[in-house]
N, C-alpha and C positions, 0 to 999 in steps of 0.2 A: 426480375430486375431488368431495367431498360437503360439505354444510353440516349442522352439528349444533348442539345446545345442551347444554352441560355440566350434568349433573344429579347427579353424584356422583363419588366416587373409589373405587378398589379398593385395599385394603391386603393385602399378602402378606408373611408373615414369612420364607418360603423362596421364592426366585425365581432365575431365570437372571441371570448377571452383567450382562447388557445393561440390566436394569431398576434396577440400583443407582444411587441418586441421581436417579432419574426417577419422576415421578408417573404413575399410571394413572388416566385419566378415563373415566367412563361418560358417553357422549354419545347423546342421542336424535337420530335423523336427522330433518331437516326437509324438507318438500316445497317446491316453488317458491313457495308462498304464505307460507312461514315457519312453518307449523304442523307438529306432529309427524306423521310418516308411518307410525308404528307399529313401527319397528325401532330398534335401538341398536347401538353399537359400543363396545368398550373400547379406548381409544387411549393411546398414549404421548404425554405432553405435552412439547413442545419450546419453547413460547412463554410459559408462565406463565399459562395460562387459568384462570379461576375459575368457581365455580358460577353458573349463569344466563347465562353469556356464549355468544354464537353464535360458532362456530369453523369454520375450513376444515379438512377431514380428507382425507388421502390414504389411500385404502383399497386399497392394492396393496402386497403384501409387499416386493417388490424395491425399489420406490421408498422405502418406509419404512426399509428397512435402509440405503439409501444416505444418507438424512438423518442417521441416527445414526452412520454410518461403521463399521458392523459387519456382516460377512457371513461365515458364517451367523449368524442371530439369530432368535429366535422372535417376530418382530414382524409384524403384518399392517396395523394402522391407526395413524396418527400425526397429531397436531394440528400444523398448520404455519402457522396464522394465526388472528387474532381478527377477526371481522367487525365493522366499524363501521356499515355500512349495506348492505342488499341491495335492489336495485330490480328490479321486473318490470313491463315496459311503462310505464316512467317513474314508477311508484308505489313508494314505500318499503314493503317488506313485513317487513323486519327492520331495526330501528334501535336501536343501543345508546346508552345515556346519557340 
């Protein structure tokens, strides 16, 4: 599982049926201190995350396909939660709100 921050969306006029009715989010990956670590993922949104929110990402295709209930499906990464707070050594490094 990874932590990321939603920075945008992907719009596609032609796509696989598994993406119908689902949003694709561009998420910058965050390091343990809550800062961008230099990579990003395009994730299927299952929780209604919005721009600027910190999110939990499952970056493993088989697990992602199980969440949406479709196999086979061209999915690698999926947003499974919105982070309220992330603490490292007792100190909040990501806090929403």
